[in-house]
C-alpha positions in Angstrom: -3.4 22.7 9.9 -5.4 19.3 11.3 -8.2 21.6 12.6 -10.0 21.8 9.5 -11.3 19.6 6.9 -9.5 21.1 4.4 -6.3 20.9 6.0 -6.3 17.5 7.6 -6.9 16.7 3.8 -3.7 18.4 2.8 -1.8 17.0 5.4 -2.5 13.5 5.5 -1.9 13.9 1.2 1.2 15.5 1.4 2.4 13.2 4.2 1.6 10.3 2.3 2.8 11.7 -0.9 6.0 11.4 0.6 5.3 8.0 1.5 4.9 6.7 -1.6 7.3 7.6 -3.5 9.8 5.0 -2.3 6.8 2.4 -2.6 6.3 3.6 -6.3 9.9 2.3 -6.9 10.1 -0.4 -5.2 6.7 -2.1 -5.8 6.8 -0.3 -9.9 9.4 0.6 -11.4 12.1 -2.1 -9.9 10.6 -5.5 -11.0 10.1 -4.1 -14.4 13.7 -3.4 -14.5 14.6 -6.3 -13.5 12.6 -7.9 -15.7 14.5 -6.2 -18.7 17.8 -7.2 -17.1 16.7 -10.7 -17.3 15.7 -11.2 -13.5 13.4 -14.5 -13.1 9.6 -13.9 -12.4 10.2 -16.3 -9.2 13.2 -14.1 -8.2 11.1 -10.6 -8.4 8.0 -12.3 -6.6 10.9 -13.5 -4.3 12.0 -9.9 -3.2 8.6 -8.2 -3.5 7.6 -10.4 -0.4 10.7 -9.9 1.6 10.4 -5.7 1.6 7.2 -6.6 2.3 7.9 -8.5 5.1 8.4 -5.4 7.5 5.0 -3.9 6.5 3.2 -7.1 7.9 4.9 -7.4 11.0 4.8 -3.1 11.7 2.0 -4.3 14.6 4.6 -5.7 16.5 6.4 -2.8 17.4 3.0 -0.4 17.1 2.6 -0.5 20.9 5.6 1.9 20.9 3.8 4.6 19.5 1.3 3.9 21.4 2.7 2.8 24.7 5.7 5.7 24.7 4.0 8.7 23.0 3.8 11.7 25.5 2.3 15.4 25.0 6.0 16.0 24.6 6.6 13.0 22.3 3.8 12.3 19.9 3.3 11.3 16.5 5.1 14.1 15.1 8.1 12.7 16.9 7.9 9.3 15.6 7.4 10.4 12.1 10.3 12.8 12.4 12.5 10.0 13.5 11.0 7.7 11.2 11.7 9.8 8.0 14.9 10.8 9.4 16.1 6.9 8.8 14.6 6.4 6.0 16.6 9.0 4.3 19.7 7.7 5.7 18.5 4.3 3.8 18.1 5.2 0.7 21.3 8.0 0.6 23.7 4.5 -0.4 21.4 3.5 -3.5 23.2 6.8 -5.4 26.2 4.8 -6.6 24.9 0.5 -6.0 23.2 -0.7 -8.5 20.4 -3.4 -8.4 21.5 -5.3 -10.5 25.3 -6.0 -9.9 24.7 -4.8 -6.1 21.4 -6.9 -5.4 22.5 -8.5 -2.1 23.3 -4.7 -1.3 20.5 -3.0 -2.5 17.9 -6.4 -1.1 19.4 -5.6 2.5 19.1 -1.5 2.4 15.7 -1.7 0.9 14.4 -4.1 3.5 16.0 -1.5 6.5 13.8 1.7 4.6 10.2 -0.5 4.7 11.3 -0.8 8.4 11.7 2.7 9.3 8.9 3.3 6.5 6.7 1.0 7.4 7.4 2.6 11.4 6.4 6.2 9.9 3.6 4.5 8.7 2.2 3.2 12.1 2.7 6.9 13.4 1.2 8.9 10.3 -2.2 6.5 10.9 -2.0 6.9 14.4 -2.0 10.5 14.0 -4.7 10.5 11.4 -7.2 8.6 13.3 -6.9 10.6 16.6 -7.5 14.4 14.8 -10.3 13.0 12.0 -13.7 12.7 12.5 -15.7 9.4 11.9 -18.3 11.3 9.4 -14.6 12.1 7.1 -12.4 9.4 7.2 -13.5 7.9 3.7 -12.7 11.0 2.4 -9.9 11.3 3.9 -8.4 8.0 3.3 -9.4 8.9 0.0 -6.9 12.1 0.4 -4.6 9.8 1.7 -4.2 7.5 -1.3 -4.2 10.4 -3.6 -1.4 11.3 -1.5 0.3 7.6 -2.0 -0.9 7.4 -5.5 1.1 10.2 -6.5 4.2 9.6 -5.1 3.7 6.0 -6.7 3.2 7.4 -10.1 6.2 9.8 -10.2 9.1 7.4 -8.8 7.3 4.3 -10.7 5.7 5.3 -13.8 7.6 8.2 -14.7 10.7 6.5 -13.1 10.6 3.6 -15.7 9.8 6.1 -18.2 13.1 8.7 -17.8 15.6 5.9 -16.1 17.0 5.6 -19.6 17.5 9.3 -19.9 18.8 9.8 -16.0 19.8 6.9 -14.6 19.0 5.0 -11.3 21.2 7.0 -9.7 19.7 10.4 -10.1 15.8 8.7 -9.1 17.9 7.7 -6.0 18.8 11.2 -5.2 15.8 12.2 -6.0 13.8 9.6 -3.3 16.0 10.8 -0.7 15.3 14.6 -1.8 11.4 13.8 -1.3 11.8 11.9 2.0 13.8 15.5 2.7 10.7 17.3 2.2 8.7 15.3 3.8 10.8 16.6 7.1 10.0 19.6 6.7 6.6 19.2 6.2 5.9 17.5 9.8 8.4 20.0 11.3 5.9 22.7 10.3 2.9 21.0 11.6 1.9 21.6 15.3 0.8 18.5 17.6 -1.2 19.3 21.0 -3.0 17.2 23.1 -6.4 18.7 22.2 -5.9 17.2 18.7 -4.5 14.1 19.4 -7.8 12.7 21.5 -6.2 9.4 22.0 -2.9 11.2 23.2 -1.6 9.5 26.2 -0.6 11.4 28.9 1.6 8.1 31.3 3.8 5.7 30.7 2.3 1.6 30.1 4.3 -1.4 30.3 5.2 -1.6 26.2 3.2 -4.9 25.0 0.1 -4.1 27.2 -1.5 -2.6 24.0 -0.5 -5.5 22.1 -2.3 -7.7 24.3 -5.1 -6.0 24.7 -5.8 -5.6 21.3 -5.3 -9.6 20.7 -8.0 -10.1 22.9 -10.9 -8.0 20.7 -12.9 -10.4 18.7 -13.1 -7.1 16.2 -8.9 -7.3 15.9 -9.3 -10.7 14.3 -11.9 -10.2 11.7 -10.5 -6.9 10.3 -7.0 -8.4 10.3 -8.9 -11.8 9.0 -10.2 -9.8 6.5 -6.9 -7.8 5.7 -5.1 -11.0 5.4 -6.9 -12.6 2.6 -9.2 -10.4 0.6 -6.7 -8.5 -1.3 -4.7 -11.6 -2.9 -6.0 -11.4 -6.2 -5.1 -7.5 -7.1 -1.9 -7.9 -4.5 -0.9 -10.8 -6.9 -1.5 -9.3 -10.3 -0.6 -6.0 -9.4 2.9 -7.2 -8.4 3.1 -8.9 -11.8 1.7 -6.3 -14.4 4.5 -5.2 -15.0 6.1 -8.0 -16.6 3.1 -9.7 -17.0 2.6 -6.6 -19.9 6.2 -7.0 -21.1 5.3 -10.8 -22.0 2.4 -9.4 -24.2 4.4 -7.5 -26.2 5.7 -8.5 -29.7 8.9 -10.2 -29.5 12.3 -8.3 -30.2 10.5 -5.0 -28.7 13.5 -3.0 -27.4 13.9 -2.4 -23.6 13.8 1.3 -24.0 9.9 0.8 -25.7 8.9 -1.6 -23.3 10.2 0.3 -20.5 7.5 3.4 -21.8 4.7 1.6 -22.5 4.8 0.4 -18.9 5.5 3.4 -17.4 2.9 4.6 -19.3 0.6 1.9 -18.0 1.1 2.8 -14.6 0.4 6.7 -15.2 -3.0 5.9 -16.0 -3.2 3.5 -14.0 -2.3 6.1 -11.0 -4.7 8.5 -12.3 -7.7 5.5 -12.1 -6.8 4.6 -8.8 -7.2 7.7 -7.7 -10.9 7.9 -8.8 -11.7 4.9 -7.7 -10.2 6.3 -4.1 -12.5 9.2 -4.2 -15.4 6.9 -5.7 -15.2 4.1 -2.7 -14.6 7.2 -0.1 -18.5 8.6 -1.5 -19.7 5.6 -1.5 -18.3 4.2 1.6 -19.6 7.4 4.0 -22.7 7.8 2.8 -23.9 4.1 1.7 -21.6 1.8 4.3 -18.2 0.4 4.3 -19.5 -2.8 4.1 -21.6 -3.0 0.9 -19.0 -0.7 -1.0 -16.2 -3.7 0.1 -18.5 -6.7 -0.5 -19.0 -6.1 -4.4 -15.4 -4.2 -4.7 -14.2 -7.8 -3.8 -16.5 -9.9 -6.2 -15.6 -7.3 -9.3 -12.2 -7.4 -8.6 -12.0 -11.0 -8.7 -14.5 -11.3 -11.8 -12.1 -8.9 -13.4 -9.0 -10.9 -13.0 -11.0 -14.1 -14.4 -11.8 -12.2 -17.1 -8.6 -11.5 -17.9 -7.1 -15.2 -17.3 -9.8 -16.4 -19.4 -8.6 -14.3 -22.7 -5.4 -15.0 -21.8 -6.2 -18.8 -22.1 -8.5 -19.2 -24.9 -7.7 -16.6 -27.3 -4.5 -15.1 -29.0 -4.7 -11.1 -28.1 -2.5 -8.6 -28.3 -1.1 -6.5 -25.5 -3.4 -3.7 -25.5 -7.0 -6.0 -24.5 -4.8 -6.7 -21.7 -3.5 -2.9 -21.1 -7.2 -2.1 -20.5 -8.3 -5.3 -18.4 -5.6 -3.9 -16.1 -6.6 -0.2 -15.6 -9.7 -1.4 -15.1 -8.5 -4.0 -12.4 -7.1 -0.7 -10.7 -10.0 1.6 -10.6 -11.5 -0.8 -8.6 -8.3 -1.4 -6.3 -8.5 2.8 -5.3 -12.1 2.3 -4.6 -11.4 -1.3 -2.5 -8.6 0.9 -0.4 -10.6 3.8 0.2 -13.7 1.5 1.6 -11.4 -0.9 3.7 -9.1 1.6 5.2 -12.3 3.5 6.1 -13.5 0.3 7.6 -10.5 -0.1 9.9 -10.4 3.1 10.8 -13.8 2.4 12.2 -13.0 -0.9 13.8 -9.6 0.5 15.6 -10.1 2.0 19.4 -9.2 5.5 19.8 -6.6 4.8 22.5 -5.2 1.9 21.0 -5.5 3.4 17.3 -2.1 3.4 16.1 -1.3 -0.7 17.4 -4.7 -1.4 16.0 -5.1 0.1 13.1 -1.1 -1.0 12.5 -2.9 -5.0 13.0 -4.7 -3.9 10.2 -2.2 -2.5 8.2 0.3 -5.6 8.9 -2.3 -8.5 7.8 -2.9 -6.0 4.5 0.8 -6.1 3.9 1.2 -9.5 5.0 -1.9 -10.1 2.3 1.0 -7.8 -0.4 3.6 -10.8 0.8 2.3 -13.9 0.9 0.3 -13.1 -2.4 2.8 -12.3 -4.3 5.3 -15.4 -3.0 2.5 -17.4 -4.0 1.9 -16.3 -7.3 5.9 -16.5 -7.6 5.5 -20.4 -6.7 2.6 -21.1 -8.7 3.6 -19.5 -11.8 6.6 -21.6 -11.9 4.2 -24.8 -12.8 1.0 -23.2 -14.5 2.1 -19.6 -15.9 -0.1 -16.4 -15.3 -3.8 -17.3 -16.3 -4.4 -20.2 -13.8 -2.4 -18.2 -10.9 -4.2 -15.2 -10.9 -7.5 -17.3 -11.7 -6.2 -18.8 -8.4 -5.8 -15.7 -6.2 -8.8 -14.3 -7.1 -11.2 -16.7 -5.5 -8.9 -16.9 -2.4 -10.1 -13.3 -2.6 -13.5 -14.1 -3.0 -13.2 -16.1 0.3 -13.6 -13.1 2.6 -17.0 -12.1 1.9 -18.1 -14.4 5.0 -16.0 -12.1 6.3 -17.3 -9.3 5.7 -20.7 -11.0 7.1 -19.3 -11.8 10.7 -17.8 -8.2 11.0 -21.6 -6.9 10.1 -23.2 -8.8 12.3 -21.2 -8.1 14.9 -21.6 -4.4 14.2 -18.1 -3.0 15.2 -18.4 -0.7 12.9 -19.7 3.0 13.3 -21.7 2.5 10.2 -22.4 -0.8 8.2 -25.6 -0.2 6.8 
């Protein structure tokens, strides 16, 4: 499957679909559901920030995947073990309530995040090892398409049908989709010829991490990942509760849930479109130019949303449209930024170095949502959104430093 361009696209689309399904429920459906149960924005933000922590620090155990990987126990084995543990951490959700059993629910979600983050390290390392440089933008677009398809099913559709089937049925479907991922990865043949970075000898476990941390490209890529997404991570995490707050007072919970579910369905389609646009642009014209323009466009879209919220009494539909435009730009940004991170990662230390970049991305997600929650309690939506957008713009000089160092395969 991984030997052809079409096979690579299909494989990583499906793997990311299985990975994205639980994320969709945790990041999209659950916050809106908790909001409808009158849980505070501060508590919702704290929950999301905590669950993001394993994703932020996955680079700390990524050396195990690079250093302990052999011709007999490669990326496929790491993915398989992680998926089994992901399924085991999801199964108890079948009989738990996210409101009544909040603490246990949070513990299980955190464990699931740890296993999912480990799986993600192995999948990304596998993708880097078998994907030629000139295909990485397109392959990242397909990977994000799979992620978003999973998110749409268990984020948007879960909100739409929660009142019909209940949260336990959705948890059962989550466990099923992870099981499908198990069958998929078992069917893939992994060879040393396909995985050019596969290590045939053992190395001290943290030698790779120390080597990665000594590279200037690692620090520049991680710095960009750490701040560039601050604006859209904050707005994306609060999008459901924000839209609910704009609905007329007294709107039934069932209608509000469907409204937000419909928003995420459309948002997924636009993120998919944006991902393919971003992948095509960065493969043809360069990662850095595509990223710089997208960072500016994202920031101004957020600032425009905040300005309208501050100075005008506008109905929810206007914010619905503005946030959809934002999600399209997020799709462009994700495809281009992930391609940049692949270019910055060396083939032998791919899993460790790429995980450092993705860990910084997830840490951005965690601290952005936590900071937004703290700002919101004092400033409200508009001012908090604007501050987070300004932080994103501070990442532009980092792109310039990357270009001057010419660490990427395509920067012009």
